[in-house]
One Martini backbone bead per residue (centre of mass of N, CA, C, O) as a GRO file, in nm:
protein
  334
    1MET     BB    1   0.090   0.040   0.026
    2SER     BB    2   0.075   0.359  -0.026
    3THR     BB    3   0.231   0.664   0.136
    4SER     BB    4   0.124   0.868  -0.042
    5PRO     BB    5  -0.027   1.141  -0.096
    6PRO     BB    6  -0.304   1.242  -0.207
    7TYR     BB    7  -0.472   1.350  -0.486
    8PRO     BB    8  -0.659   1.549  -0.638
    9GLY     BB    9  -0.919   1.348  -0.774
   10SER     BB   10  -0.865   1.028  -0.682
   11GLY     BB   11  -1.111   0.958  -0.452
   12GLU     BB   12  -0.930   1.035  -0.201
   13PRO     BB   13  -0.928   1.169   0.083
   14PRO     BB   14  -0.771   1.379   0.270
   15ARG     BB   15  -0.580   1.403   0.523
   16PRO     BB   16  -0.576   1.624   0.781
   17ASP     BB   17  -0.235   1.579   0.830
   18ALA     BB   18  -0.108   1.605   0.525
   19GLY     BB   19  -0.154   1.828   0.355
   20PRO     BB   20  -0.038   1.920   0.088
   21PRO     BB   21   0.108   1.741  -0.179
   22TYR     BB   22   0.372   1.963  -0.173
   23GLY     BB   23   0.356   2.093   0.075
   24GLY     BB   24   0.315   2.294   0.334
   25PRO     BB   25   0.054   2.445   0.411
   26PRO     BB   26  -0.256   2.450   0.447
   27PRO     BB   27  -0.529   2.479   0.284
   28GLU     BB   28  -0.767   2.654   0.173
   29PRO     BB   29  -1.078   2.697   0.152
   30GLY     BB   30  -1.163   2.565  -0.173
   31GLN     BB   31  -0.892   2.476  -0.319
   32TYR     BB   32  -1.019   2.206  -0.333
   33PRO     BB   33  -1.040   2.090  -0.614
   34GLY     BB   34  -0.838   2.080  -0.917
   35ASN     BB   35  -0.694   2.369  -0.827
   36PRO     BB   36  -0.459   2.402  -0.591
   37TYR     BB   37  -0.334   2.682  -0.728
   38PRO     BB   38  -0.448   2.958  -0.792
   39GLY     BB   39  -0.248   3.123  -1.022
   40HIS     BB   40   0.023   2.980  -0.935
   41GLN     BB   41   0.026   3.021  -0.605
   42TYR     BB   42   0.247   2.902  -0.434
   43PRO     BB   43   0.335   2.868  -0.113
   44SER     BB   44   0.656   2.906  -0.173
   45SER     BB   45   0.609   3.175  -0.283
   46PRO     BB   46   0.720   3.518  -0.237
   47ASP     BB   47   0.463   3.610  -0.386
   48PRO     BB   48   0.197   3.781  -0.405
   49ALA     BB   49  -0.112   3.771  -0.483
   50GLY     BB   50  -0.143   3.939  -0.806
   51GLN     BB   51   0.120   4.087  -0.883
   52TYR     BB   52   0.146   3.890  -1.121
   53PRO     BB   53   0.059   3.817  -1.425
   54GLY     BB   54  -0.023   3.475  -1.388
   55GLY     BB   55   0.192   3.455  -1.208
   56GLY     BB   56   0.474   3.390  -1.030
   57GLN     BB   57   0.801   3.493  -0.938
   58TYR     BB   58   0.821   3.678  -1.191
   59PRO     BB   59   0.821   3.942  -1.363
   60ALA     BB   60   0.767   4.075  -1.643
   61GLY     BB   61   1.090   4.011  -1.800
   62GLN     BB   62   1.242   3.894  -1.508
   63TYR     BB   63   1.406   3.676  -1.587
   64PRO     BB   64   1.657   3.479  -1.586
   65GLY     BB   65   1.891   3.692  -1.770
   66ALA     BB   66   1.691   3.933  -1.775
   67GLN     BB   67   1.657   4.318  -1.839
   68TYR     BB   68   1.372   4.370  -1.906
   69PRO     BB   69   1.111   4.556  -1.905
   70PRO     BB   70   0.801   4.550  -1.842
   71GLY     BB   71   0.642   4.515  -2.156
   72GLN     BB   72   0.855   4.601  -2.384
   73TYR     BB   73   0.859   4.289  -2.513
   74GLY     BB   74   0.567   4.158  -2.515
   75GLY     BB   75   0.577   4.101  -2.181
   76GLY     BB   76   0.829   3.944  -2.206
   77GLN     BB   77   1.158   3.806  -2.258
   78PRO     BB   78   1.379   3.583  -2.275
   79ALA     BB   79   1.711   3.572  -2.262
   80TYR     BB   80   1.929   3.515  -2.550
   81PRO     BB   81   2.144   3.450  -2.765
   82GLY     BB   82   2.057   3.657  -3.041
   83ALA     BB   83   1.816   3.817  -2.941
   84TYR     BB   84   1.536   3.986  -3.060
   85PRO     BB   85   1.318   4.244  -3.026
   86ALA     BB   86   1.009   4.240  -3.162
   87ALA     BB   87   0.907   4.555  -3.080
   88ASP     BB   88   1.123   4.683  -3.237
   89PRO     BB   89   1.133   4.932  -3.492
   90LEU     BB   90   1.461   4.861  -3.589
   91VAL     BB   91   1.495   4.565  -3.499
   92ALA     BB   92   1.579   4.275  -3.662
   93MET     BB   93   1.497   3.912  -3.671
   94SER     BB   94   1.471   3.902  -3.988
   95PHE     BB   95   1.430   3.929  -4.311
   96SER     BB   96   1.126   3.997  -4.307
   97ASP     BB   97   1.158   4.203  -4.075
   98TRP     BB   98   1.339   4.403  -4.220
   99TRP     BB   99   1.125   4.489  -4.430
  100SER     BB  100   0.919   4.576  -4.223
  101LYS     BB  101   1.095   4.808  -4.092
  102VAL     BB  102   1.131   4.963  -4.354
  103ILE     BB  103   0.827   5.017  -4.401
  104GLY     BB  104   0.780   5.157  -4.128
  105VAL     BB  105   0.946   5.408  -4.192
  106LEU     BB  106   0.770   5.514  -4.427
  107SER     BB  107   0.496   5.533  -4.268
  108ARG     BB  108   0.621   5.723  -4.025
  109SER     BB  109   0.841   5.946  -4.210
  110TRP     BB  110   0.753   6.072  -4.494
  111GLN     BB  111   0.708   6.378  -4.447
  112PRO     BB  112   1.000   6.481  -4.358
  113LEU     BB  113   1.141   6.339  -4.593
  114LEU     BB  114   1.018   6.492  -4.812
  115ILE     BB  115   1.120   6.776  -4.735
  116ILE     BB  116   1.420   6.705  -4.748
  117GLN     BB  117   1.428   6.612  -5.046
  118LEU     BB  118   1.324   6.871  -5.180
  119ALA     BB  119   1.577   7.040  -5.083
  120THR     BB  120   1.752   6.867  -5.317
  121VAL     BB  121   1.596   6.858  -5.588
  122VAL     BB  122   1.569   7.152  -5.671
  123PRO     BB  123   1.872   7.221  -5.704
  124GLY     BB  124   1.923   6.998  -5.905
  125MET     BB  125   1.739   7.097  -6.129
  126LEU     BB  126   1.877   7.371  -6.176
  127VAL     BB  127   2.153   7.274  -6.254
  128ALA     BB  128   2.069   7.087  -6.487
  129ALA     BB  129   1.945   7.312  -6.658
  130ILE     BB  130   2.195   7.490  -6.696
  131VAL     BB  131   2.378   7.280  -6.819
  132THR     BB  132   2.197   7.206  -7.063
  133ALA     BB  133   2.183   7.488  -7.189
  134ALA     BB  134   2.492   7.536  -7.220
  135ALA     BB  135   2.545   7.278  -7.402
  136GLY     BB  136   2.338   7.386  -7.644
  137THR     BB  137   2.520   7.605  -7.717
  138ASP     BB  138   2.761   7.799  -7.924
  139SER     BB  139   2.892   7.924  -7.688
  140THR     BB  140   3.189   7.904  -7.521
  141VAL     BB  141   3.141   8.076  -7.270
  142VAL     BB  142   2.877   7.946  -7.179
  143SER     BB  143   2.989   7.653  -7.170
  144VAL     BB  144   3.205   7.706  -6.954
  145ALA     BB  145   3.015   7.826  -6.742
  146GLY     BB  146   2.839   7.575  -6.721
  147MET     BB  147   3.066   7.381  -6.625
  148ILE     BB  148   3.126   7.530  -6.366
  149VAL     BB  149   2.847   7.517  -6.250
  150GLY     BB  150   2.844   7.205  -6.243
  151VAL     BB  151   3.078   7.157  -6.049
  152VAL     BB  152   2.978   7.323  -5.819
  153GLY     BB  153   2.690   7.195  -5.803
  154SER     BB  154   2.790   6.915  -5.735
  155LEU     BB  155   2.921   6.979  -5.471
  156ILE     BB  156   2.673   7.097  -5.334
  157LEU     BB  157   2.494   6.836  -5.370
  158PHE     BB  158   2.677   6.655  -5.195
  159VAL     BB  159   2.641   6.815  -4.933
  160VAL     BB  160   2.328   6.811  -4.928
  161ALA     BB  161   2.294   6.509  -4.931
  162LEU     BB  162   2.435   6.458  -4.661
  163LEU     BB  163   2.242   6.628  -4.496
  164ALA     BB  164   1.995   6.469  -4.567
  165GLN     BB  165   2.081   6.205  -4.455
  166GLY     BB  166   2.131   6.303  -4.156
  167ALA     BB  167   1.837   6.408  -4.117
  168SER     BB  168   1.691   6.139  -4.169
  169VAL     BB  169   1.817   5.973  -3.943
  170TYR     BB  170   1.703   6.154  -3.718
  171VAL     BB  171   1.401   6.116  -3.778
  172VAL     BB  172   1.391   5.800  -3.758
  173GLY     BB  173   1.502   5.773  -3.468
  174LYS     BB  174   1.296   5.946  -3.322
  175GLN     BB  175   1.015   5.833  -3.426
  176ALA     BB  176   1.077   5.534  -3.333
  177SER     BB  177   1.066   5.646  -3.018
  178GLY     BB  178   0.802   5.864  -3.023
  179GLN     BB  179   0.926   6.127  -3.154
  180GLU     BB  180   0.858   6.443  -3.260
  181VAL     BB  181   0.993   6.554  -3.576
  182GLY     BB  182   1.128   6.787  -3.785
  183ALA     BB  183   1.305   6.910  -4.047
  184GLY     BB  184   1.448   7.154  -3.915
  185PRO     BB  185   1.595   7.012  -3.675
  186ALA     BB  186   1.736   6.799  -3.849
  187LEU     BB  187   1.907   6.997  -4.022
  188THR     BB  188   2.052   7.124  -3.785
  189PHE     BB  189   2.183   6.873  -3.682
  190ALA     BB  190   2.334   6.801  -3.944
  191ALA     BB  191   2.509   7.064  -3.956
  192GLY     BB  192   2.675   6.971  -3.697
  193ARG     BB  193   2.779   6.713  -3.902
  194ALA     BB  194   2.912   6.808  -4.165
  195LEU     BB  195   3.217   6.749  -4.152
  196PRO     BB  196   3.209   6.443  -4.101
  197LEU     BB  197   3.032   6.375  -4.344
  198LEU     BB  198   3.223   6.489  -4.561
  199GLY     BB  199   3.486   6.350  -4.491
  200TRP     BB  200   3.397   6.049  -4.475
  201GLY     BB  201   3.252   6.047  -4.750
  202LEU     BB  202   3.492   6.104  -4.932
  203LEU     BB  203   3.674   5.878  -4.842
  204ALA     BB  204   3.477   5.648  -4.917
  205GLY     BB  205   3.456   5.712  -5.213
  206ILE     BB  206   3.758   5.669  -5.283
  207LEU     BB  207   3.777   5.375  -5.181
  208VAL     BB  208   3.569   5.255  -5.369
  209THR     BB  209   3.692   5.336  -5.637
  210LEU     BB  210   3.961   5.193  -5.595
  211GLY     BB  211   3.838   4.913  -5.562
  212PHE     BB  212   3.723   4.898  -5.858
  213LEU     BB  213   4.001   4.951  -6.000
  214VAL     BB  214   4.146   4.712  -5.904
  215LEU     BB  215   3.899   4.558  -5.784
  216VAL     BB  216   3.575   4.467  -5.752
  217LEU     BB  217   3.540   4.331  -5.472
  218PRO     BB  218   3.652   4.562  -5.288
  219GLY     BB  219   3.427   4.757  -5.372
  220ILE     BB  220   3.186   4.592  -5.270
  221TYR     BB  221   3.272   4.570  -4.979
  222LEU     BB  222   3.289   4.873  -4.911
  223LEU     BB  223   2.993   4.948  -5.003
  224VAL     BB  224   2.859   4.780  -4.788
  225VAL     BB  225   2.991   4.892  -4.531
  226PHE     BB  226   2.923   5.193  -4.579
  227GLY     BB  227   2.625   5.180  -4.664
  228ALA     BB  228   2.514   5.043  -4.384
  229THR     BB  229   2.697   5.242  -4.149
  230LEU     BB  230   2.821   5.529  -4.174
  231THR     BB  231   2.599   5.724  -4.093
  232GLY     BB  232   2.538   5.595  -3.816
  233VAL     BB  233   2.823   5.626  -3.695
  234ILE     BB  234   2.823   5.934  -3.712
  235MET     BB  235   2.540   6.010  -3.569
  236PHE     BB  236   2.553   5.818  -3.310
  237GLU     BB  237   2.887   5.771  -3.239
  238ARG     BB  238   3.115   5.962  -3.356
  239GLU     BB  239   3.249   5.801  -3.585
  240GLY     BB  240   3.421   5.605  -3.829
  241LEU     BB  241   3.536   5.376  -4.045
  242GLY     BB  242   3.640   5.155  -3.846
  243ARG     BB  243   3.363   5.085  -3.722
  244THR     BB  244   3.219   4.954  -3.971
  245PHE     BB  245   3.376   4.686  -3.968
  246ALA     BB  246   3.295   4.585  -3.681
  247LEU     BB  247   2.988   4.557  -3.763
  248VAL     BB  248   2.985   4.393  -4.045
  249ASN     BB  249   3.175   4.138  -4.049
  250PRO     BB  250   3.002   3.937  -3.859
  251ALA     BB  251   2.751   4.017  -4.096
  252PHE     BB  252   2.807   4.024  -4.411
  253GLY     BB  253   2.619   3.823  -4.560
  254GLN     BB  254   2.354   3.932  -4.452
  255THR     BB  255   2.390   4.223  -4.545
  256LEU     BB  256   2.426   4.162  -4.848
  257GLY     BB  257   2.162   4.027  -4.899
  258ARG     BB  258   1.974   4.264  -4.820
  259LEU     BB  259   2.093   4.481  -5.014
  260LEU     BB  260   2.036   4.324  -5.279
  261THR     BB  261   1.731   4.322  -5.259
  262PHE     BB  262   1.698   4.628  -5.271
  263VAL     BB  263   1.836   4.684  -5.540
  264LEU     BB  264   1.655   4.506  -5.711
  265ALA     BB  265   1.391   4.654  -5.641
  266ALA     BB  266   1.488   4.937  -5.739
  267LEU     BB  267   1.540   4.860  -6.033
  268ILE     BB  268   1.258   4.772  -6.104
  269TYR     BB  269   1.111   5.032  -6.031
  270SER     BB  270   1.274   5.218  -6.221
  271ALA     BB  271   1.202   5.087  -6.484
  272ILE     BB  272   0.908   5.130  -6.470
  273ALA     BB  273   0.913   5.441  -6.439
  274GLY     BB  274   1.070   5.492  -6.707
  275THR     BB  275   0.858   5.370  -6.900
  276ILE     BB  276   0.633   5.572  -6.827
  277ILE     BB  277   0.780   5.838  -6.894
  278THR     BB  278   0.843   5.774  -7.188
  279ALA     BB  279   0.545   5.737  -7.276
  280LEU     BB  280   0.460   6.037  -7.196
  281VAL     BB  281   0.747   6.248  -7.247
  282GLY     BB  282   0.999   6.103  -7.270
  283PRO     BB  283   1.349   6.053  -7.200
  284ASP     BB  284   1.379   6.370  -7.222
  285GLY     BB  285   1.412   6.644  -7.017
  286PHE     BB  286   1.267   6.831  -6.769
  287VAL     BB  287   1.017   6.668  -6.718
  288ALA     BB  288   1.145   6.390  -6.702
  289ASP     BB  289   1.329   6.454  -6.466
  290LEU     BB  290   1.110   6.536  -6.268
  291LEU     BB  291   0.954   6.267  -6.272
  292ARG     BB  292   1.196   6.092  -6.185
  293ASN     BB  293   1.245   6.223  -5.912
  294ILE     BB  294   0.962   6.170  -5.793
  295LEU     BB  295   0.943   5.854  -5.845
  296THR     BB  296   1.219   5.810  -5.657
  297LEU     BB  297   1.145   5.879  -5.358
  298PRO     BB  298   1.078   5.599  -5.239
  299VAL     BB  299   1.373   5.497  -5.262
  300THR     BB  300   1.500   5.705  -5.083
  301PHE     BB  301   1.348   5.641  -4.831
  302ALA     BB  302   1.422   5.337  -4.816
  303SER     BB  303   1.734   5.387  -4.786
  304VAL     BB  304   1.709   5.492  -4.508
  305GLY     BB  305   1.574   5.251  -4.376
  306VAL     BB  306   1.801   5.058  -4.440
  307ALA     BB  307   2.034   5.195  -4.295
  308VAL     BB  308   1.900   5.200  -4.006
  309VAL     BB  309   1.811   4.904  -3.963
  310THR     BB  310   2.087   4.783  -4.010
  311TYR     BB  311   2.245   4.937  -3.788
  312ALA     BB  312   2.058   4.850  -3.548
  313THR     BB  313   2.097   4.545  -3.580
  314LEU     BB  314   2.406   4.536  -3.549
  315ARG     BB  315   2.409   4.668  -3.268
  316ASN     BB  316   2.236   4.446  -3.132
  317ARG     BB  317   2.416   4.209  -3.196
  318GLU     BB  318   2.653   4.323  -3.028
  319ASN     BB  319   2.428   4.477  -2.824
  320PRO     BB  320   2.120   4.415  -2.679
  321ALA     BB  321   2.095   4.707  -2.531
  322VAL     BB  322   2.057   4.809  -2.815
  323THR     BB  323   1.803   5.026  -2.892
  324THR     BB  324   1.597   5.268  -2.991
  325PRO     BB  325   1.616   5.445  -2.742
  326ALA     BB  326   1.927   5.445  -2.729
  327LEU     BB  327   1.969   5.576  -3.009
  328ALA     BB  328   1.811   5.836  -2.952
  329ALA     BB  329   1.994   5.930  -2.716
  330GLU     BB  330   2.255   5.952  -2.894
  331LEU     BB  331   2.164   6.206  -3.052
  332ASP     BB  332   2.175   6.403  -2.782
  333ARG     BB  333   2.465   6.414  -2.779
  334PRO     BB  334   2.733   6.648  -2.772
   0.00000   0.00000   0.00000
């Protein structure tokens, strides 16, 4: 005959002196049968009943080894190496989630991004129109003047494009953390980072060009490394080219694959847009260029999302404590 204490529902009433089947103090009236410990509040638990939703010893998200605040990542997730927080708006968990986060950037920040990009498209259109008009004239003086304007204008456009990129990163980072920010403050912030953006951007462009001239593969490698993280490194961390290699190299294959899918999608979209423009107004001319710039704005917006999401994911891969709120706070550092 077994000497083990009977379990609730076994058909044998418990002995008055046996206590609950798992030890501990006697049960409360009505606690048996069925669920011996409603809400999983075991008598040996140090937590008062009802303190934590669903019961248990630890609050939501405070499992052993996890340091996430309760409810921050979907009600709390146990930490494990390589885990990405699913609720983070910029950190991607997988390839499909990477695309989802990029699309989320577009839907969340398209308005200030549009204003920033228009500030660069309009000067570009004016410079292109001047150079085109000068090239079509028979006057040598006008042609030379037009070429000078073209060179100076190209340099100005390069600087403005870098400022627009920096301002766009600022907008995306802030709005992803729930902070509303307009194009004006973003451009002001980017202007404060103008020299690092210009210097590191020029150096990166020179290195990529040399990489393609020497061998194609080094150029592709440098283009992936700098394209994925350079703006983020400058804007968030105040670092330079060396930091980009440390971020991308441990996940180079993953980063390359994701960027290739974006380039392929952008090429397909641009080809379709170009076909439509050619059918409507022809392949050349001011109107064709204007329509082409307008229709490629979604690609420009998406490229900002690609850069920020890729950078945030690589930072989180390196250090899981780096999430969107932490990145937004880095933007405010002096």
